N, C-alpha and C positions, 0 to 999 in steps of 0.2 A: 505492499498500501503505500502509497507517494506521500512523504509529509504533509502534513497541515500549515501553509502560512496566514498568520494571523492578518485580517482586514482593514485597514479601517475604515470607521464607518463613515459615512459619507455627510460632509458639513449642512447640518440644518440650515433654510434661508432665512436672512434676518429681517423680522416681520418689518412693515414701513407702516406708519401710523399717521394721521392727517394732524398736520399744523399748518399753523398760518404762515401765510407764501414768504412776509417778512417778519423780524421779532426785535424788538428794540432792546438791545444790549444793556447798554450802557444810557443813561439820563445827562444831560448836561457834561460832558466832560472835560476835567478840570484843563486849564489852559488852551480851551480852546471856545468853550460854551454851545458845543454841538450836542444832538444823542449819535448813538454809532448804534445801527441795527445789521443783521444777520439773515441773510435769504438764499431763496435756489431763483432756478431760472424764470418760475410764474411769477414772483415778486418784481426782479431785476426788468420783465419785461412789460409792467405795467405800469408807464406812466402817469395813468390818474391815481394810482394808487401812491405811486412816490411822489406827488407833489403833495396830497393829502397828508402826508405825512413830515413834510420837508425834506424831502432829500433833493439835494442837487448833484449831489455826487454818487456814481459807482464805480467802485472796483473791482472786474471780475477775477476769480480766483481761478477760473477752469480752461486750461488747455482744450478741451475739445467743446467750447461755448462760445461762440460769439452773438452779439447785438449790434443792430444797426440802430442807432439812434437818431439818425440825420433828419430831421425834419425841414429844413430850406435846403435843399441841393444847390450848389453852388453853380453860375451859370454857365462855367466850363468842365461840369462833371459830367461828361457824355459817354462814359464808358460803360459798363453794367454794372459800376458800383459805384453807390454816389459817396459824394464825401463835402461836406460844410459845416453849416451851423446847427448844432443839436441842442435839444432844450437840459441836455444831462450831461455833466461834466465825466468822461468815462477814460477810466484807467482799466489796462489789460494786463494782467500779469503771467496768468497757464502755467499753475501747477498741474500735475499729472496725482490722480486721485490714488498713489499704491507706489511703487519702487518705480524709476526710472528719473526723476528729477537730479539735474545737479547739484553736490551740497549744497552752494551756497544760493539755487533758489528763495528758498523760503526766507534769506538775507533777506533779497533782493525785495520780497515780499513788504516784510516790514519795514522798510527804507521808503517803498511806496506807499505804503499807508501812512505814511509820518509826514511824507512828501507831498501825498493830496492834501492834508490838512495843515500847515505849512508852507504850502506853496502863497503867493501874491502873485497876483494876474496883474497886467499895466492893462492901462486905461485904453486900451487900443479897439475899434472896432471889429476887428478878427476875434476877439478872445471876447467872448457874446456871455459866457455864463461865469457872470466876477463875484456875482452871489454865494457866500458862506454859510453853506445851507448842511444839513443832518447828511450823513454818510451809510450806504448800503455796502457791506463786503458780501458780495455774493459767489458761488461757484454751479453746480447742477442742480441741489438737491437741497444745498444751505444746509449740510450734517456732517462735513469732513472738511474740506477744503476751509473753507471760509470760518468755521469753528474756529480751528488752529490757528487763523492767522489772526483773528480776534484775540483770542485770550492770549497770544505771546505780545499782541502790543498792548492788553491791559496788565500782564507782567511786569512789563520793561515800562511804562508810563507810568502804572501807579504800584511801584513795590509795598506802601505801606499797606494796601488794602487785598493785595494780592503778590504775601511775600515766593509763593512759588508757582511753575508753571500748571501745576495739579491743579492748584486753588483757581485760577485762572480759568483753567480747561470746566472743573466742575463746574464752575459760575457759568458762562455762557451754555455747557449742556442745559443746564435750570431754566436757563431765560429762552433757549430755544424749541425747549419739552421735548428735548431727549430723554427716551426714557435707559433704566438699566442696562434692558436686554439690549439695546443697541449699543454701548457705549464699546464696544471692543473693534467697532469699526467707525466712530463717530466721535473724534478723528481715528483716521488710519492710526496702528503704530509705530508706522514708518515714519509720519507726518511729525508726530508729538517728539520721536526721535530728532527729526530736522529743527524743529522748534529750538529742541533742549540746547543743540548746539549753537542754534543763532544767537541764543541768548547771550551764550556767552561772547560769540566775536561781536554780537551789536553794543554788549556795554564796552567792551577793548576799544572800540568804533568813537563811540561818545566821548569817549573817556580821554580820547587823544583828540576828540574839537572843543573839549571843552578844556583842556590844559592847552591849548594854539589856536585862541579863538583871530587871532591876527589872520591865520591861515587860511582861513574861512568864512570871514567877514561878519557881517552884522546878521542878526537872528531876525525872522519878521515877528512885529508884532502882533502878537494875537489876542485875543481876548481873556479877560482873569478868569 
């Protein structure tokens, strides 16, 4: 008789639950005076919903998802892809929800989110959305990539309130209504590990900026 082999049991599918298209994660963010939201593709694509929540900026974390917010195509937009003014200030990062991201991808995401909040746009007609409103960080379902990026940001910017990355992740999970039987993939473990590395690197960069302000220029003046 042939020897028997242990066969791994198939993984049970993760349950999916209904939740709001967008979730306000943090209200009146210190230093910025805005609200920070997390959501998925349904919320990020619903401009009336964004406007009702005062959201003027969207950072899309998903490499496998795009949005076309252009409402006024430029006169010279003659090809299949429109370009021109949009009612939303849009940033695209593009993280894989799993393995495959370069080690510095999460670091880029942290500074892109911080940059979206710090950025001061010039008073020129070509910069049509200068209003500093609320910010939505989105991915396909608002369960993994956007959750970890916002958790990382809160941990680094509000260390007294979120002294560990785990504290921030659990906080965002609660605000996003993620249930314990989803937590093994909300966010994905490799994204949590990437965020932990990013936290160390980001502190080194920001310590260097603080130690050498003459090399980096003045910081933008932001809300109290």
